[in-house]
N, C-alpha and C positions, 0 to 999 in steps of 0.2 A: 109426431114425425117418427118413422120406422127407421131405427138405426140397427146396423149389424156390425160385428166384429169379424175379421178375417185374420187370424193370427198364425204366426210362424217365426222361424229364426231368419229366413230369407237371406241365406248366406251362400250365394246372392239370390236376389229375386230372379225368377225365371219367366219365360214366356207362358209357362203353365199357371204360375201365380197370377201374371198379367191377365190372363184370360179370365180367371176366377174374380179377380178385383173389378174388371170391367163388367162382367155379368152382375156382380153385386151392386155396382153403381147404377145400373139400369133397373134393378129390382128394388132398391132401398133409398130412402132419402138421403141417408148418410152412411158411409162405410169407414170404420175405424180399422185401418191396417195396423195391427198391434205386433210389434217386434219384440220378441221375448229374449230376455237375458237368461240363457240356458247354461247353468253352471256345469252340466255333464258334458257340453260340447266345447271344443276350442275352435272358435270360428276363424275363417280366414279373413273376413272382413270385420272390422271393429264395429260396435254398435253405432258409433257416430258415422261411419262410412255407409252402413246399411240405411241409415235414416236418409242420408244425402242421395244415395242411389234411388230409394224409393220416392223421395220427393221429386227428384228429376224425372223419374219414369211417369209420374202421375200429376205433374204440374198443371195440366190442362183440365183435370177432373175437379170441379169445384166441390163436389160432395164426397171426396176421398181425403181422409185426415190420416196422417202418418204419426203413430204414437209408439211408446216403449212401455214395456212393464217389466218388473222383476217379481218373481214369485209365481203365484197361481193365476192362471188366466180368469178363472171365476172371481177372484178377488178384485181384479182390475175391472172385470164387467159389473160387478156389484157396485163398485165405487162410482162408476159412470152410469149406472142403471140402465145397462144394456142387456137385453134378453135374448138376442138372436146371435148364435155362433155358427158361422158358415164353415163348412169343411170340404175340401176337395177330395174325390175319390178317384184314383188312378186304377185300382185293381182290388182284388179280393182281401189282400193283406191289409190295404188302407181301410177297407170297410170294417174288418175285424177290430183293427186297432182303434179306429174312431168310435166304433160302437161301444167299446169297453170305456173309452175315455168319456163319452157322452153319459154313460150310466153313472160313473163316478161323479162326474160334474153335476148331474141332476140331484144326486144324493146331498150335495152341499149348496146347490142353487136350484131348488124346485121350480122356479119360474123359467129357467133356461130352456130355450128351444134350440136344438141343433138341427142345422139344415145341411144336407148332403147335396153336392152338386157334382156330377160325374164329369171327368176331365174328357174333352174332345179326344177322339182316338189318335189324332196327329200329334197330340202332346203327352200321351201316356207314359212316354219313355224319358221325359225331361224331368230332371231333378237337380236340386242345388248340389248334391254330392257329385253328380256326374259332371256338372259344370265346373266345379272345383278341380276335378281330375283334368279337365281339358285346359284350365288355367295353368296347372301344374306342369303340363307338357309344353306349355308355350303356344298353344294353338289358339285361333280365333273364336271367341264365344259369342260373337255378335248375333248369330243365329238363335241362340238360346236365352237371350236376355231381352227385355223391352227396349225397343228402338230408342225411346227417350232416355235410357240409362247407359247406353253403349259408351258415349264419350266419357261420362264419369267413371265407369268401371275400368275403362282402358287407362285413364289417368292414375287411377288408384293402384292399378296392377304394375303400371309402369314405375310408379314411386316406390312400390313395395320391392321391385327387382332392383332398383338403384340403391335400395337400403335407406330410403327416405320416408318415414312414416309421417302421414299428415298429423299435425298437431291436435 
């Protein structure tokens, strides 16, 4: 069975991520969407909220698993014996960064294969950081997040604005 990982912080998941995950689900028997705990970033959505959002967005995809990891992605991949890491490329900056990471990752996990998928041109401007800015000004983000996650995202945003964090 061919399994791949598509990893990120997904804060929040966007339509760009959705496109990548759906394409991976068509190409691989199993897609592990790995949500990283990044100590360098202060996320808007908690890890638990991001898991809930992603599970909601991909509930109809039987070959998509939502998982979390702490530490290095290659350690997570080694533990699960996954050798394919799929990365999305929106632009030249992404290519440069992802190529550097692929080289480092291969040093520590020689069996690793990094697969690049270009983002469709209509989604190249969509990013989690831009979506967080839209949330911050109180505008509707429905256009930029997977339709299956809109309800959950709006509920979480509403609870945060009311000062009520989900347990």
